[in-house]
Each structure stands twice: as structure tokens, then as C-alpha cells.
N, C-alpha and C positions, 0 to 999 in steps of 0.2 A: 656660708658656713656658720652654724650656731652651735659649735661644739664647747662654748663655755656658758651656755644658757644657766643663768641662776647663780653662777659660781662667785665666790669671794676670792679675789687675787690680791696678792701683796707683792710689789717689786720694789726692790731696793735700788738705789741710784737711777730713779725714774724721771729725772727732770729732763734729761736729752738723751739723744742717741739711742742705743740698742734698749735701754731700760724704758724710754719713752714709747718706742716702737712696740714693745712687749705690752705695756699698760693700754696703749690705745688699741692694739691688735685684740686683746682680750675683751675690751669693751665692745669693739665691732662685731665680736663673735658672740655676744650675748652675755658677758659677764654682769651679775647684778650690781657689784661694787668693785672698786680697784683702789687699793691703798697705795699711795704714791709716796715713797720715801725719798728724801733728798737731804743732803749735807748743808749746802750753802746756797744753791741757786733758787731761791724762793721764787722769782719771777718766772723762770723756766719752769719750775715745777707747777706753778699755777696755769701756764699755757698748756702743759700735758693734761691738767686736770680739766681744763676748758674743753680740750679735745676728746677726753673720756666721756665727760658729760654730753657733748654733742654727738657721740656714738651711742648714747642711750643708758650709760651706766652711772651709778653714784660714784663721785671721787672723794677720797678722803686724803689729806695731805698730812704727812708725818714726817717731821724734821728730826735728824739724828744721824750721828756717825756710827756706822755699824762696827767700827773698831772699839767701841765703848760698850760693854756689856749692859750697863743701865740703859743706854740708848736704845739697844736692840729690844729690851723689855718694854720700853715705852713706845716704840714703833708697833710692835705686835699689839700693844694694848689698844691702839686705834682700831684693830680689827676685832676686838673682843665683843663690841655691841653687836656684831653679826652671829656670834656663837661658833664660828668655825673659820678656818682657812682651808680652801680646796687647793690652791695653788700658790707656791711661794717661789719667787724668782730672785735668787741671790745674785744680782747683777752688779752692785756697787764695787767699784774697783778704783785703784790709784797705780801709779807707777812714777818713777824718775827716769827720764831719758838719759841713758848712758849706752848708746848703741855699740860703742866699741867694748865688747865684752872681755877684751884683753886688758883694758885699762882698770885694774883692780883698785886704783885710788879714786875711781869715779863715784864709788858708793861708800856710804859710812855705815856704821853699825845702826844709827838712828834711821837711815834711809831703809834698811832692811827691816827693821822693827815696824815702821810704819806701813810699809808695803804688805808685810805678813799680817799685821793687825787688821787692815781692812780687807785684803784679798782672800785671806785664809781663816783667820780666827773670826772675823765678822760673820762669814756664812755659818760657821759652827754655832756662834753665839744666836744668830738669828733662828737656826733650827731648834736649838735647845729652848729658846724663849717661846717659840711657836708650836713646839711639839703637841701640847694638850689641845690646841685649836686645830692643828693638822689631824690629829686622830680623831677629832670630832667629825671629820668629812668622811663620806662614804668612800671616796677615792682620792686621796690626797697625793699631791705630787710636788717634788722640789726640783728646780732647775738652777744648777750652779753655772754661772757664766765664767768659763775658763778661757782658754786661748790655745791657738797653735803652738803658741811659745812654750807652753807647758808639755808638749808633745816632742818638739823638736829642738828645745833650747835655744831658739832664736828670740828675737823681739827687742823691745825697748831698753831692757837692762837684764842682767843676770838675776837681780833680786826679783823682778817681775816674772821672769821664766821659771825661777824656782818656786815662786808662790803659787803659780798656776800649776806647775807639775805636782805639788803637794795638794792642792785642791782636787786634782784629778783621782789621787790615790785617797783622799778622805771621802770622795764620792763613792768609791768602791766600799769602803769600810762602813759608811752610813746606809748604804743601799742594803747591805746584808743585816746591820744592826736594827734598822727601823722597819723592815720588812714583817709582815705583809700589809700594815696599815699605810705606809708611806713609801712612795717610789722616789728615788733620787737618781737624777742623771746629770750629766755635764755637756755643755755646748762649747765646742772650740772654734771660734771664728778665726779667720785670718785678718787681713786689713779690712777695716770697715771705714767707709768715707764719711766720717762724722766730725764734729767739732772738736771731739776729744784730742785729735791730731793737731788741727788748725790753731787751737788755743795754746798748745805747747810748743809747736815748731814753726819756724818761718814758712810762709807760703810757697816759696821756691822748693824747699825740701819736701813738702807735703805733695806738691805737683809731682815731683820727681818719684816719690813712693807710689803714688796713685798710677802713674804711667808705666812704671815698672812692673806694679802689680798686673795691670792689663796685658802687658807684653810677655810676662813669663807664667802666667797661670794658664793651665790647659782650657778653661772656659773663657779665658781672655776677658775677665771681668774684675771690676773693682766693687765689692759688694756694698750695698747700702744697708742701713739699720733694718730697714723692712725686709730685706732679703734674708738676712740671718734670723730676724724676729720670727718668722714664719715657721723655722726649724725648731726654735725655742718653744713656740706655741704648740706645735706637735708634741714635743716631749712632755709639755705640761697638760695636755688635753687627755681625754678618755681614749682618743685613738691610739695612744701609745700605753694603754692600760697594762700591758704585758711586757713593757720595757722598763728595766731598773738596772742601775749599775752600769749604763752605757755612756761612752764618750763619743759624741758625734762632732766629727770635723766639718765645719761649713767654712770653707776657704777658697772656693772655686778651683779646687784641686792643687793648691800651693804645695801641700804636704808631699805630693807625688814626685817632687823635684829633690827629696831628701832620701838618701840611700836607705837609712835604717827603716824606713817606712814602705819601701817599694813592695816588699814582700808581706806586708802586714795583714 
């Protein structure tokens, strides 16, 4: 597939996991250049850059926390030399693990503010900073990495689920506001078997979650980053040129077990 031929792609949170898979996937599909944003993981971001170059695309590293507006503008500036951005993947995200949603003391105001700053305000700031370069493209697209948590109210914490639910709503608002020049869609993964979990939780818990996912999802699968990235790349590509304001659940069918979604 060469559905990204000549495209300029910017991916936030691209040092590992889903972001890295999207960045490398775009390069493999013909992207001219991929701007790889990362907040702290310089060595891992460079590894992603090497994989992007090996796939035939130019790789540009751009450090910055998307929760900071000035950093968002600096990240976008890394793409300015190309004169446009064809695809923006707002993938950067954070959480605080507080899986007992009934424990209201597990999260502080500061936790909420940090999670919303990165997961919700960050994507808004990135789109605002990139708008001129996106509009310079013939067919610009934006992908929001949301979560099944934002649809079902499950997940690592109440704050995380709330931030993703708000991101889904913002996707609708911006899809209307930025059309026809820019498409905006959201991807809602379920469990993704990446280091995002293993760095934050004990191995035994991660193993239990992985096995539970395999046993309870209709497709009996624990998704890899590449499994989910393919769906994200579809929404970013011209193959989805008539798709905007869509929320695509990519969770091996996990959502089918939640009553409010059975008749969705």
C-alpha cells in the first residue's frame, strides 16, 4: 500500500506504542516525512526515527509536552519547512492508574488538570497551531487517539475516561468547524499490548489484563499497536476522504459486552 505517498505526517507521542506504529506505518506506506513528537523518551523516539528512515521517509524529531501551548507551536514549527501537514495524529496521552472508580480519593484536582491538559487541551492546541499548515494540504486529516474508556466509562481512572469522552465530543465539534478543508476523526482502542501498561503496572496485573481481554472479547485477541495503527492510518489516509466526525472503536469487540452499546 502506498496511500501516504509524498505526505507530511506529524504524530504526537510517537516514541513508543501506538504513536510509533502510526509513524512507522505512514513511512512504510510512502510518507515523504514524519515528524515524531515525544515528551521525555529521547532514546525511544530516536529508535522510532530510525525505523521511519529505514522505511524510506525523512524523520524529524520534535520534543515537547502537548499540554503546553508554546510547546505545541514549536512541535508544529518542525513541519513548517515542508510547507504543509497532510496528516496530524494527536496520539500523546497520559493517565493515573486508579481502576477502582468508586475510590473518589484516588484522584486529586492536580491529577485531573494534568490528564485533561495532555489528553484534551493538548489535541486542541496542536490543531490550532497546525491549522494553517493543515489547510495548505489538498486533503488534510486529523486523528484523535481516544479510547473505549471514553465511550463506556471504564478504564484506568475516572479522569482518564472523562478526558477521552470529552475528546470524542471535541472531535464532533471540530469536524464540523474545520470542514471542508480538514477532516477530524477519533480512534477508540481497547486494551493495547504495549509498554504503556507494563511501565505502570506490575507484570502479574498486566498478564491478568491481557489474558482477561483474550478470554472476554468476541475476537479473542489482545490487540498490538500495529493492529490498532492500521485503523488509524485508514482514517488519516485518502481512503477515508469522505469520513469525518467518526468515532471508530478498535477493541476486538470489547464494547459489545456493555449494555448501552448493544443497540448502538
